[in-house]
N, C-alpha and C positions, 0 to 999 in steps of 0.2 A: 437440427438439420441432418438429413440422411448422409451417411458416409459409406463408401464402398469399403471392402476389406482392405484394399491397398491404402486408402486414405486413413483408415483407422490405425493401420500399422505405422504409417508415417507420423500421425499425430502422437501415438504412444512413444515413438522413438524421440520425437522432439521434446515431449514432456520429460522423458528420461534424461535427456541431455541437460535441459534447463534445471531440473532438480539437482543433478550432479554438479553442475556449474555453480549454482547458488551455494551449495554446501562447501565447495572448494574455495569460493570467494571469501566465505566467512572464516574458513580454517586457515587459508594461506595468504589472504589478501588478493587484490585484483592482479597485481604483478607477479605474485608468487604462484598463482593458479594458472599454470601453463596448460596448453591443450593436452599434453601427456597426462597430467593429473586428472583433468576433466574426463578424458577418455577412460582412464583406469577406474574412476568412480562410477562412470556410466556403463562400464563393461562393454565398451565399443572401441574400435580402433580410431586413432586420430583421423585417418582418412575418411572414415565413415562420418565423423562429426563435421569435417570440412565439406562433406556432401550437402549438409544442411545449413551450416554457418561458415562464412568466410573468415571470421575472426572473433575475438572476444567481445568487441564492441557490438557485433551483430547478436551475440548471445545475450548481452546485457539488454539490448533493445527488445529482444523477444521476451525476456523476463519481465520487463516493464510493461510491454504490451499485454502480457498475460494478466498482470495485476490490473491494468486499465480495463480489460474485459470483465474481470471479476467485479471491479468497482461499478462498471456499467450495469451489471445485473442488480447490484445492491441499490443503485440509484433508481433504476426502473421500478423496483419493489416499493421504494419510498415514495416515488412520484404517484403511485397508485393509491397511497393512503389518503384518507379524508384529511383535508386541510386542518380541521379542528383537532385532529388527533396526532398530527405529524410531529409536533414538538415532543410529545410524550414518547412516541415510538422511537424517534431519533435518540432521545436521551437514554432510553432503556437499552437500545442497541449499543451505544457507546459505553455505557456502564458495564454491560455484560461482556463486551468484547475486551475491554482493558482489564476489568476486574477478574475475569476468569480465563479468557482465551488468548491473551497476548502471546504472540509467537516470538520467543527470544531469538530464534534463528532469523526470522524476517527482520526484527529490529537490528540485529547485527549486520545483516545484509544491507539494510538501508544506510547504516552508518558507513559501511565500506564504500557504497556507491557515492555517498555525499563527499567522502574524502577524495575519491577519484575525480569528482566534479572540479575540484580545485586544480587538478593537474591536466585533465583531458577535456577539451572543449566539446568533443563529440559526445562524451558521456553526459556532460553538463546539459547539452541540448535535449538529450533523451529524457533525463530526469525532469527538466523544466517543462517539457511538453506534457508529461504525465501530471505534474503538479498543476499546470494550467487547466488541464481537463477536469481534475478533481475540484479545483476551486470554482470553475464555471458551473459544474453540476450542483455543487453544494450551495453556491450563491443563488442559483435558480430556485432551489427548494426554499431557502430562507426568504428571498424577496417575493417570489411569485406564488408560493404556496402558503407560507406562514404569514407573510406581510410585514416583515420587520424593516426598520430603517437601517441605513448603513450596513447592508447585507454583506458587502465585501469585507468590512472590518470584522464583522462577527464571524464570517467564514474563516478568516485568518486566525482569529482567536481559538476557534474550535480545532483547527489544524495544529496550532501550537500546543494546545492543551493535550490532544491525543498523542501526538508524536513525542511530546515532552515526557509524558508518563511512560510510554513504551521505552524510550531511551533511559529513563530513570531505572528501569528494571535491569538494564545491563550493568549499571553501577551498584545497584542494591537488589540482588536477586531475591533476598528474603523479605522484600516489601510486602506488608500485609495488604493485599489487594482488596479484601472484603471491607477492611476498615476505611478504605478510601472511597468506597462506593457511594455513601450518602453525600459526601462533599462533592464528588463528581456529579451526582444527580442534581444537587442544588445549583452548582455552577453552570451546568448545561442548560437547565431550565431558565436560569437568569439570562444567559446569552441568547436563548431562543425566544424570550418573551418580547412581544411587540411593544409592551408598555415600558420597557427598559431601554435606555440609550447607553451604548458602550462608552460614550464620552462623558457621562455624568460622573 
């Protein structure tokens, strides 16, 4: 989509704020990351940040919306894959993502947000909205493209599987990701196989 020069500058500033806020939330925690710290990290004044976001909840919402937009792009790519090849493509993407490209910062940020969900109902609704979107899109792929039974249960298993491995890296940073790849591949293919029932 075409953006004017002013729109590009606005988008760049928002991205700058979101990146700075995410780093501050990981380093100081949600409550410890005040607007002053976010401003310093983003090299903007607090007043400039308030021009774009009224509070930290609004920043969290924008961070989650950004991740939802990125997820939408990935789901659109998967939806365009031939149904007969989709399980293999999804499996290889998950294996590659977790085995090679797992972002420790993103995992730590996710943990901080989940902790805040227990204290802040506004944040809980934001996180749950994103989770619902991801589950709906993934369930669509499993049910309508691959044709598996109990697609909702398989979707939740995939999400547990992926998020669990990402969180494991926070506890065990030296985890040998490559040695996990084959087990991950076998597990994903089992979950995505129409001939297998998750309840057997």
